C-alpha positions as CSV (number, residue, x, y, z in Angstrom):
1,M,31.9,48.5,-52.3
2,K,33.2,45.4,-50.5
3,K,33.3,42.1,-52.4
4,I,31.8,38.9,-51.0
5,L,32.3,35.3,-52.0
6,V,29.8,32.5,-51.1
7,V,31.1,28.9,-50.9
8,D,28.8,25.9,-50.4
9,D,28.6,22.6,-52.2
10,E,24.8,22.6,-52.2
11,P,23.7,24.8,-55.1
12,L,20.3,25.8,-53.6
13,I,21.9,26.8,-50.3
14,A,24.7,28.7,-52.0
15,K,22.3,30.6,-54.2
16,G,19.9,31.3,-51.3
17,V,22.8,32.7,-49.1
18,A,24.0,34.9,-52.0
19,T,20.4,36.2,-52.6
20,L,19.9,36.9,-48.9
21,I,23.2,38.8,-48.5
22,S,22.6,40.8,-51.8
23,G,19.3,42.0,-50.3
24,Y,21.0,43.8,-47.4
25,N,21.2,47.5,-47.6
26,L,25.0,47.4,-47.1
27,P,27.9,48.5,-49.3
28,L,28.6,45.1,-50.7
29,E,28.6,43.0,-53.9
30,V,28.4,39.2,-54.0
31,T,30.9,38.8,-56.8
32,D,31.0,35.0,-57.0
33,V,29.2,31.8,-55.8
34,C,31.3,28.7,-55.7
35,L,30.3,25.0,-55.2
36,D,33.9,23.9,-54.6
37,S,36.5,25.1,-52.1
38,E,39.4,24.8,-54.6
39,E,37.5,27.0,-57.1
40,A,37.0,29.5,-54.3
41,L,40.8,29.5,-53.6
42,I,41.6,30.2,-57.3
43,I,39.1,33.1,-57.3
44,C,40.8,34.6,-54.3
45,Q,44.2,34.3,-55.9
46,Q,42.8,36.2,-59.0
47,K,40.9,39.1,-57.4
48,K,40.6,40.9,-54.1
49,I,37.8,39.5,-51.9
50,D,36.9,41.1,-48.6
51,V,34.5,38.6,-47.0
52,I,34.0,34.9,-47.6
53,V,30.9,33.0,-46.4
54,T,31.7,29.3,-46.5
55,D,30.3,26.0,-45.4
56,I,32.5,24.0,-43.1
57,N,31.8,20.7,-44.7
58,M,33.2,20.8,-48.2
59,P,34.6,18.2,-50.6
60,N,38.4,18.3,-51.5
61,L,39.4,21.1,-49.1
62,N,37.0,21.4,-46.1
63,G,36.2,24.7,-44.6
64,I,39.0,24.7,-42.1
65,E,41.6,23.8,-44.7
66,L,40.2,26.5,-47.0
67,I,40.4,29.1,-44.2
68,K,44.1,28.3,-43.6
69,A,44.9,28.6,-47.3
70,L,43.0,31.9,-47.6
71,K,44.6,33.4,-44.5
72,N,48.0,32.6,-45.9
73,L,47.0,34.4,-49.0
74,D,45.4,37.4,-47.3
75,P,45.5,37.7,-43.5
76,T,43.0,40.6,-43.6
77,L,40.3,38.4,-45.2
78,Q,37.0,38.3,-43.1
79,I,35.3,34.9,-42.9
80,I,31.9,33.7,-41.8
81,I,31.5,29.9,-41.3
82,L,28.3,28.0,-41.9
83,T,27.7,24.6,-40.4
84,G,24.9,22.1,-40.6
85,F,26.4,19.7,-38.1
86,G,24.4,20.9,-35.1
87,S,27.6,21.3,-33.1
88,F,30.5,23.7,-32.8
89,S,33.3,21.2,-32.6
90,Y,35.2,23.2,-35.2
91,A,34.6,26.6,-33.5
92,K,37.8,26.5,-31.5
93,E,40.1,25.8,-34.5
94,A,38.2,28.3,-36.6
95,M,38.5,31.0,-33.9
96,A,42.3,30.3,-33.7
97,L,42.5,31.2,-37.3
98,G,40.7,34.5,-36.7
99,V,37.2,33.6,-37.5
100,K,34.6,35.5,-35.4
101,H,31.4,34.4,-36.9
102,F,30.2,30.8,-36.8
103,L,26.5,30.4,-37.9
104,E,24.4,27.2,-37.8
105,K,22.1,26.2,-40.6
106,P,19.3,26.9,-41.1
107,L,20.3,30.5,-41.0
108,I,18.6,33.2,-39.0
109,P,18.5,36.2,-41.4
110,G,19.1,38.7,-38.5
111,M,22.2,36.9,-37.3
112,M,23.6,36.7,-40.8
113,Y,23.0,40.4,-41.3
114,E,24.9,41.2,-38.1
115,A,27.8,39.0,-39.0
116,V,28.1,40.5,-42.5
117,R,27.8,44.0,-41.2
118,D,30.5,43.4,-38.6
119,C,32.8,41.8,-41.2
120,L,32.4,44.8,-43.5
121,A,33.2,47.2,-40.7
122,V,36.4,45.3,-39.8
123,A,37.4,45.0,-43.5
124,E,36.9,48.7,-43.9
125,R,38.9,49.6,-40.8
126,Q,41.8,47.2,-41.8
127,Q,41.9,48.6,-45.3
128,E,42.1,52.2,-44.0
129,E,44.9,51.2,-41.5
130,S,46.8,49.4,-44.2
131,K,46.5,52.2,-46.7
132,L,47.6,54.7,-44.1
133,Y,50.6,52.6,-43.1
134,Q,51.6,52.2,-46.8
135,R,51.1,55.9,-47.4
136,R,53.5,56.7,-44.6
137,Q,56.0,54.3,-46.1
138,I,55.8,56.1,-49.4
139,E,56.3,59.4,-47.8
140,R,59.3,58.2,-45.7
141,F,60.8,56.8,-48.9
142,L,60.4,60.3,-50.5
143,S,61.7,62.3,-47.5
144,S,64.7,59.9,-47.1
145,S,65.6,60.3,-50.8
146,G,65.1,56.5,-51.3
147,V,66.9,55.3,-48.2
148,E,63.7,54.0,-46.6
149,A,61.9,51.1,-48.5
150,L,58.7,51.4,-50.4
151,P,55.7,49.2,-49.3
152,E,56.2,45.6,-50.6
153,S,52.6,45.8,-52.0
154,L,53.6,48.6,-54.3
155,S,54.2,47.1,-57.7
156,F,55.6,48.6,-60.9
157,P,54.9,50.0,-63.4
158,F,52.2,52.4,-62.1
159,D,50.6,55.7,-63.0
160,L,51.6,58.7,-61.0
161,Y,49.8,62.1,-60.8
162,L,51.5,65.0,-59.1
163,F,49.8,68.2,-58.1
164,D,50.0,71.2,-55.7
165,S,49.1,70.0,-52.2
166,R,46.3,72.7,-52.1
167,F,44.3,70.3,-54.3
168,Y,44.8,67.4,-52.0
169,P,41.4,67.6,-50.1
170,Q,39.4,67.7,-53.3
171,L,41.4,65.0,-55.2
172,A,41.3,62.8,-52.2
173,K,37.5,63.2,-52.1
174,I,36.8,62.6,-55.8
175,S,39.2,59.6,-55.9
176,K,37.7,57.9,-52.8
177,N,35.5,55.4,-54.6
178,Y,38.2,54.5,-57.0
179,R,40.7,53.9,-54.2
180,E,38.3,51.7,-52.4
181,N,38.2,49.3,-55.3
182,N,41.8,49.6,-56.5
183,P,45.3,49.5,-55.0
184,A,45.5,53.2,-55.3
185,F,47.1,55.8,-52.9
186,V,46.7,59.5,-52.4
187,G,48.8,61.7,-50.1
188,H,51.1,64.7,-50.0
189,H,54.7,65.3,-49.2
190,S,56.8,68.5,-49.3
191,K,53.8,70.6,-50.6
192,V,53.3,68.1,-53.5
193,G,50.2,65.9,-53.7
194,Y,50.3,62.5,-55.3
195,L,47.9,60.0,-56.6
196,L,49.1,56.6,-57.8
197,N,47.6,53.2,-58.8
198,S,49.9,50.3,-57.8
199,G,50.8,47.9,-60.6
200,S,48.4,49.4,-63.1
201,T,48.4,51.9,-65.9
202,G,45.6,53.5,-67.8
203,S,42.5,53.0,-65.6
204,L,43.4,55.8,-63.1
205,G,43.8,58.3,-66.0
206,G,40.4,57.5,-67.4
207,F,38.8,57.8,-64.0
208,L,40.4,61.2,-63.4
209,I,39.5,62.7,-66.7
210,T,35.8,61.8,-66.1
211,A,35.8,62.9,-62.5
212,L,37.4,66.3,-63.3
213,E,34.6,67.0,-65.8
214,E,32.2,67.1,-62.9
215,V,34.2,69.4,-60.5
216,Q,35.8,72.8,-60.7
217,L,39.2,72.8,-59.2
218,G,40.3,76.2,-60.6
219,K,43.6,77.1,-62.0
220,G,46.2,74.3,-61.7
221,I,47.8,71.2,-63.2
222,A,48.4,67.5,-62.5
223,I,51.6,66.1,-64.0
224,H,51.1,62.5,-65.2
225,C,53.9,60.0,-65.7
226,Q,54.5,56.2,-65.6
227,V,56.9,55.0,-63.0
228,Q,59.1,52.0,-63.8
229,D,61.0,51.4,-60.5
230,A,61.9,52.9,-57.2
231,E,64.7,55.1,-58.5
232,D,62.4,56.3,-61.3
233,F,59.7,57.2,-58.7
234,L,62.1,59.4,-56.8
235,F,63.4,61.1,-59.9
236,R,60.0,61.8,-61.4
237,F,58.5,63.0,-58.1
238,Y,61.1,65.8,-57.6
239,L,61.2,66.6,-61.3
240,G,57.4,67.0,-61.2
241,K,57.7,69.1,-58.1
242,R,60.0,71.6,-59.9
243,N,57.5,71.8,-62.8
244,L,54.3,72.4,-60.9
245,D,54.7,76.2,-61.4
246,K,53.8,75.5,-65.1
247,E,50.2,76.1,-64.0
248,F,51.2,79.7,-64.8
249,Y,50.3,78.9,-68.4
250,F,46.9,77.3,-67.9
251,D,43.5,79.0,-67.2
252,E,41.8,76.0,-65.7
253,F,42.9,72.6,-64.1
254,Q,44.7,70.4,-66.7
255,I,46.4,67.1,-66.7
256,I,49.8,67.4,-68.4
257,N,51.2,64.3,-70.0
258,Q,54.8,63.2,-69.3
259,E,56.1,63.9,-72.8
260,R,55.5,67.6,-72.2
261,I,56.8,67.9,-68.7
262,L,59.2,65.1,-67.8
263,R,62.1,65.9,-70.0
264,E,64.2,68.8,-69.0
265,K,65.2,71.2,-71.8
266,V,68.4,73.1,-72.0
267,Y,67.5,76.8,-72.5
268,E,70.1,79.0,-74.0
269,N,67.6,81.9,-73.9
270,Q,67.5,82.0,-77.7
271,I,63.7,82.3,-77.7
272,Y,63.9,85.4,-75.4
273,V,67.1,86.9,-76.9
274,E,65.6,86.9,-80.4
275,F,62.3,88.3,-79.1
276,R,64.0,91.1,-77.1
277,E,66.2,92.2,-80.0
278,K,63.3,92.4,-82.4
279,L,61.0,94.1,-79.9
280,L,63.5,96.8,-79.2
281,Q,64.0,97.3,-82.9
282,Y,60.3,97.8,-83.4
283,L,60.1,100.2,-80.5
284,N,63.0,102.2,-81.9
285,Q,61.2,102.4,-85.2
286,G,58.0,103.4,-83.5
287,E,56.2,100.3,-84.9
288,L,54.2,99.7,-81.8
289,T,51.5,97.5,-83.4
290,R,54.2,95.2,-84.7
291,A,55.7,95.2,-81.2
292,Q,52.4,94.1,-79.7
293,V,51.9,91.4,-82.4
294,L,55.5,90.1,-81.7
295,T,54.7,90.1,-77.9
296,E,51.6,88.1,-78.4
297,T,53.5,85.6,-80.5
298,F,56.3,85.4,-77.9
299,F,53.9,84.5,-75.1
300,D,52.1,81.9,-77.3
301,T,55.5,80.3,-77.8
302,C,56.3,80.4,-74.1
303,R,52.9,78.6,-73.4
304,S,53.4,75.9,-76.1
305,E,57.0,75.3,-74.9
306,L,56.1,75.5,-71.2
307,Y,59.0,78.0,-70.9
308,P,60.6,78.2,-67.3
309,V,58.3,80.4,-65.4
310,Q,60.8,82.0,-63.0
311,L,63.2,82.7,-65.9
312,L,60.4,84.4,-67.8
313,R,59.5,86.6,-64.9
314,L,63.1,87.7,-64.5
315,Q,63.5,88.4,-68.2
316,I,60.3,90.4,-68.6
317,N,61.3,92.4,-65.5
318,E,64.7,93.1,-67.1
319,L,63.0,94.0,-70.4
320,L,60.6,96.5,-68.8
321,T,63.5,98.1,-66.9
322,T,65.4,98.5,-70.2
323,I,62.3,100.1,-71.9
324,F,61.8,102.5,-69.1
325,D,65.5,103.5,-69.2
326,L,65.5,104.0,-73.0
327,Y,62.2,105.7,-73.6
328,P,60.3,108.5,-71.8
329,V,57.3,106.3,-70.9
330,K,54.7,108.0,-68.7
331,R,54.0,105.2,-66.2
332,D,50.7,104.7,-64.4
333,S,49.9,102.8,-61.2
334,T,50.3,99.4,-63.0
335,F,54.1,99.9,-62.7
336,D,54.3,101.0,-59.1
337,D,56.9,98.6,-57.5
338,Y,56.6,96.5,-60.7
339,S,59.6,94.3,-60.0
340,P,58.3,92.5,-56.9
341,K,54.9,92.5,-58.4
342,I,56.1,90.6,-61.5
343,M,57.9,88.0,-59.3
344,L,54.6,87.2,-57.6
345,L,52.5,87.0,-60.7
346,N,51.0,83.5,-61.2
347,D,49.3,84.0,-64.6
348,W,50.8,84.5,-68.0
349,H,47.9,86.8,-68.9
350,E,49.0,89.3,-66.2
351,L,52.6,89.2,-67.3
352,S,51.7,89.7,-70.9
353,F,49.4,92.5,-70.0
354,M,52.2,94.4,-68.2
355,L,54.4,94.4,-71.3
356,M,51.5,95.1,-73.7
357,H,50.3,98.0,-71.5
358,C,53.8,99.4,-71.4
359,I,53.8,99.5,-75.2
360,D,50.4,101.2,-75.1
361,L,51.8,103.9,-72.8
362,M,54.5,104.6,-75.4
363,R,52.0,105.6,-78.1
364,S,51.7,109.2,-76.9
365,T,55.4,109.7,-76.6
366,L,56.9,108.1,-79.6
367,S,57.0,109.3,-83.2
368,N,53.9,109.8,-85.3
369,Q,54.8,106.8,-87.3
370,E,52.7,104.7,-85.0
371,N,49.7,107.0,-85.5
372,M,48.8,105.1,-88.6
373,K,45.4,104.3,-89.8
374,L,43.6,101.4,-88.1
375,S,43.4,99.6,-91.5
376,H,47.2,99.7,-91.8
377,K,47.5,98.2,-88.3
378,V,45.0,95.4,-89.2
379,N,46.9,94.7,-92.4
380,L,50.1,94.3,-90.4
381,I,48.4,91.8,-88.1
382,I,47.0,89.9,-91.1
383,E,50.6,89.6,-92.5
384,E,51.8,88.2,-89.1
385,Y,48.8,86.0,-88.2
386,Y,47.3,84.8,-91.5
387,D,48.2,81.2,-90.8
388,R,46.0,81.1,-87.7
389,E,42.6,79.6,-88.3
390,S,41.2,81.7,-85.3
391,L,42.2,85.0,-86.9
392,S,39.2,87.3,-87.1
393,L,38.1,90.9,-86.5
394,K,36.9,89.9,-83.1
395,W,40.2,88.2,-82.2
396,I,42.2,91.2,-83.3
397,A,39.9,93.7,-81.5
398,N,39.9,91.7,-78.2
399,R,43.6,90.6,-78.1
400,L,45.6,93.2,-79.8
401,L,43.8,96.5,-80.5
402,Y,41.4,96.5,-77.6
403,L,38.6,97.9,-79.7
404,N,34.9,97.1,-80.3
405,P,34.9,94.5,-83.2
406,E,32.0,96.2,-84.9
407,Y,33.7,99.6,-84.8
408,L,36.9,98.1,-86.1
409,G,35.1,96.4,-89.0
410,K,33.3,99.6,-90.1
411,T,36.5,101.7,-89.8
412,Y,38.5,99.2,-91.8
413,Y,35.9,99.3,-94.6
414,K,35.7,103.0,-94.5
415,E,39.5,103.4,-94.9
416,T,40.0,100.7,-97.5
417,K,36.6,100.1,-99.2
418,V,37.3,96.4,-98.7
419,R,35.7,94.1,-96.2
420,F,38.1,92.5,-93.7
421,N,37.2,88.9,-94.6
422,K,37.8,89.6,-98.3
423,K,41.2,91.1,-97.5
424,L,42.1,88.2,-95.3
425,A,41.0,85.6,-97.9
426,E,42.9,87.4,-100.7
427,Y,46.1,87.5,-98.6
428,R,45.8,83.9,-97.6
429,I,45.3,82.8,-101.2
430,A,48.3,84.9,-102.3
431,K,50.4,83.1,-99.7
432,A,48.9,79.8,-100.8
433,Q,50.0,80.4,-104.4
434,E,53.6,80.9,-103.1
435,L,53.5,77.6,-101.2
436,L,52.0,75.6,-104.0
437,Q,54.9,76.7,-106.2
438,Q,57.2,75.2,-103.5
439,N,55.6,71.8,-104.1
440,Y,53.5,71.6,-100.9
441,K,50.4,69.4,-101.1
442,V,47.0,71.1,-101.2
443,Y,46.0,69.9,-97.7
444,E,49.3,71.1,-96.4
445,V,48.9,74.6,-97.9
446,A,45.3,74.7,-96.5
447,A,46.7,74.1,-93.0
448,M,49.6,76.6,-93.5
449,T,47.3,79.4,-94.6
450,G,44.7,79.4,-91.8
451,F,42.1,77.0,-93.3
452,G,42.9,74.3,-90.7
453,N,41.5,70.9,-91.5
454,S,39.2,72.2,-94.2
455,P,40.9,71.6,-97.5
456,E,37.5,71.6,-99.3
457,Y,36.8,75.2,-98.0
458,F,40.3,76.2,-99.1
459,V,39.7,74.9,-102.6
460,Q,36.4,76.8,-102.8
461,T,38.0,80.0,-101.6
462,F,41.0,79.6,-104.0
463,K,38.7,79.1,-107.0
464,K,36.5,82.0,-106.0
465,I,39.4,84.4,-105.9
466,T,41.6,83.1,-108.7
467,G,39.0,81.4,-111.0
468,I,40.8,78.1,-110.9
469,T,41.4,75.3,-108.4
470,P,44.8,74.8,-106.7
471,K,45.5,71.7,-108.9
472,Q,44.8,73.7,-112.0
473,F,47.1,76.5,-110.7
474,V,49.9,73.9,-110.1
475,K,49.5,72.6,-113.7
476,Q,49.7,76.1,-115.1
477,Q,52.9,76.7,-113.2
478,V,54.4,73.5,-114.6
479,L,53.5,74.6,-118.1
480,V,55.0,78.0,-117.6
């Protein structure tokens, strides 16, 4: 939508011209009507105007003087001059300043329409050429590692979004309207797409969040950061490029904020080393359900920490090789050429499945210790996951035991004569009592025992099971 400014010292004429132009079926908006040329100059200094329609005979600055000032301010500005003189004595000077359209009053609507349409077409073409040139400057700056200069029009700080270049066509399309009305650029370099908004922070993010709700981009991420200067731009671009593989941890397109991605962590493999040691211990003891619960927790940690993807692939590959060397696992087709397969996986679910499936295959070859009742397996999972608000029979059945939730619930009751929800509530309240004795606040204990942000429900459950409220329990402990 191109912005048009009308300037005429006669209010009726100014308003009439604005009304006439606004009625055209063209991509334009008459943003302002000025009765004074100096006021028009101030407006052009404050906002981007694409086309000015101005009278030649104005107080203070006349039309020619205004045109000179405006062209110094923005050489790409398109201008239509109106005159009531009955002569074109100013035409030569105006044309020398780049004015193509010189219309005599009273206006002929058809001529005004043609002049406006032509100016809009020129403005659009100039904008596209300017954006293309500036985009090339940005990409030369990146490819030269900062040797080439950035466009002078690019001002700091600005919002920067980095994404895999396969999303470039879609993000270029959905950001088109925004870029037409803002100093924003979209492009790609070295297989990395970028979208930035020169000299502005905040508005681009709001636009993107809204736009992404209306389109399905599939699995991927956009890394967002704020750039402070040219050196910072270079650093953040290549740091972002190295982190785009973090889409591995996301099931649909997400915007990742800079505090999660733009600080490199020093990994000493402690997360993996502890997991590996404990997992092999469980496998040695035949505690396969505990091993799978531990695996689930490990991958959750990797997702929350955005653990290095390539490192994780290498480590799981090494772990599977170790398991196959140590135990007589009867492999199926899942593990045909598993090493190259693992290195090509682009989804954490698939990598987690390979390890979980390996443990499943061990059930028939390890000791009978794992052939425990389902209820015992469920109780072990409760002990490990009681602090999760999402813990339920359905969650356990779908994510850990791969059983029908209804079957699991009936089997659990048959073996224990206790409903799952009752057992879970009792275990959580037992843990809550321990935490209350350690001087945690009631709302903190509620969150730590799987009640989330519902302390009222926690209090109700606590009283139902113990007969007293958490505060009464604390007072009793003090007296004891």
